[in-house]
C-alpha positions as CSV (number, residue, x, y, z in Angstrom):
1,X,95.2,92.7,93.3
2,X,97.9,95.8,94.0
3,X,98.3,98.7,91.4
4,X,101.9,98.7,89.7
5,X,104.0,101.3,92.1
6,X,101.8,101.6,94.9
7,X,102.7,99.2,97.4
8,X,106.2,100.0,98.9
9,X,107.1,97.1,101.4
10,X,108.9,98.7,104.8
11,X,112.0,96.7,105.3
12,X,112.9,95.9,109.3
13,X,114.9,98.7,110.6
14,X,114.2,100.8,107.5
15,X,112.5,104.0,107.2
16,X,108.6,104.1,106.7
17,X,107.4,106.5,104.3
18,X,106.8,109.5,105.5
19,X,103.0,110.1,106.6
20,X,102.4,106.5,106.7
21,X,102.1,105.8,110.3
22,X,101.9,108.7,113.2
23,X,104.7,108.0,115.6
24,X,107.8,110.3,116.7
25,X,111.0,110.1,114.6
26,X,114.5,109.5,116.6
27,X,117.9,110.9,115.5
28,X,120.2,108.5,117.1
29,X,124.1,108.0,118.3
30,X,125.4,104.6,118.6
31,X,128.9,103.3,119.5
32,X,130.9,100.8,118.4
33,X,132.1,98.4,121.2
34,X,134.7,97.2,118.5
35,X,136.6,101.1,118.2
36,X,134.9,103.4,119.8
37,X,133.2,105.1,116.0
38,X,129.8,106.8,116.3
39,X,127.5,106.1,114.0
40,X,124.5,108.8,113.4
41,X,121.2,107.9,112.2
42,X,117.2,108.6,112.3
43,X,114.6,105.8,112.5
44,X,111.1,105.5,113.7
45,X,111.4,102.3,115.7
46,X,114.9,102.9,117.8
47,X,114.9,99.2,119.2
48,X,114.7,97.2,115.5
49,X,117.0,99.7,113.9
50,X,119.5,98.2,116.3
51,X,118.6,95.1,115.8
52,X,119.5,95.7,112.5
53,X,123.2,97.3,112.9
54,X,123.8,94.7,115.7
55,X,123.0,91.8,113.0
56,X,125.4,93.3,110.6
57,X,122.5,94.3,108.2
58,X,123.5,97.9,107.8
59,X,126.7,98.1,105.0
60,X,127.7,101.3,106.8
61,X,127.6,99.8,110.7
62,X,128.8,95.9,109.9
63,X,132.3,96.0,110.1
64,X,132.3,97.9,113.6
65,X,129.7,95.3,115.2
66,X,128.3,95.4,118.3
67,X,126.8,98.7,118.9
68,X,125.2,100.2,121.9
69,X,122.2,103.0,121.6
70,X,124.5,106.1,123.4
71,X,121.9,108.7,122.4
72,X,118.5,109.0,121.3
73,X,116.4,112.5,120.2
74,X,113.0,112.5,119.1
75,X,111.0,114.8,117.1
76,X,107.8,115.2,116.2
77,X,108.3,114.8,112.1
78,X,110.7,113.3,109.8
79,X,112.4,117.4,108.8
80,X,113.4,118.5,112.3
81,X,115.0,114.8,112.6
82,X,116.8,115.5,109.4
83,X,117.7,118.5,110.3
84,X,119.5,117.4,113.8
85,X,121.2,114.2,112.0
86,X,122.7,117.1,109.6
87,X,123.8,118.9,112.1
88,X,125.4,116.2,114.1
89,X,126.8,114.7,111.5
90,X,128.6,118.2,110.5
91,X,130.2,118.2,113.3
92,X,133.3,115.4,112.3
93,X,135.1,115.6,115.7
94,X,134.8,112.8,118.0
95,X,135.9,116.0,120.5
96,X,132.5,118.0,119.8
97,X,130.5,114.4,119.7
98,X,131.3,113.7,122.7
99,X,130.7,117.3,124.2
100,X,127.1,117.4,122.7
101,X,126.3,113.9,124.4
102,X,127.5,114.7,127.8
103,X,126.1,117.9,127.9
104,X,122.4,116.1,126.7
105,X,123.3,113.4,129.8
106,X,124.1,116.0,132.2
107,X,120.7,118.1,130.7
108,X,118.1,114.9,131.5
């Protein structure tokens, strides 16, 4: 029997509760193949999260499917990943995000 309030089901593509799994965290940028729009997010399972976006299970991205992955950055903890996500989301200009993506690709 599970005590009330102790069981938290994990939804495919959702972020697991911090501390429940020892895995890297990813900040990702996907691009809509429909209109070129970018979406930035954080996940511990990039393949499943991309499937979730492309199946239309995310309200924020459903109208602009399909999506392709254009960048992934790994972090050892969720705090670092969220910090980077906030930084990227603060760059509202697509020109700036394009420069970030191009520079990251050039560095690799």
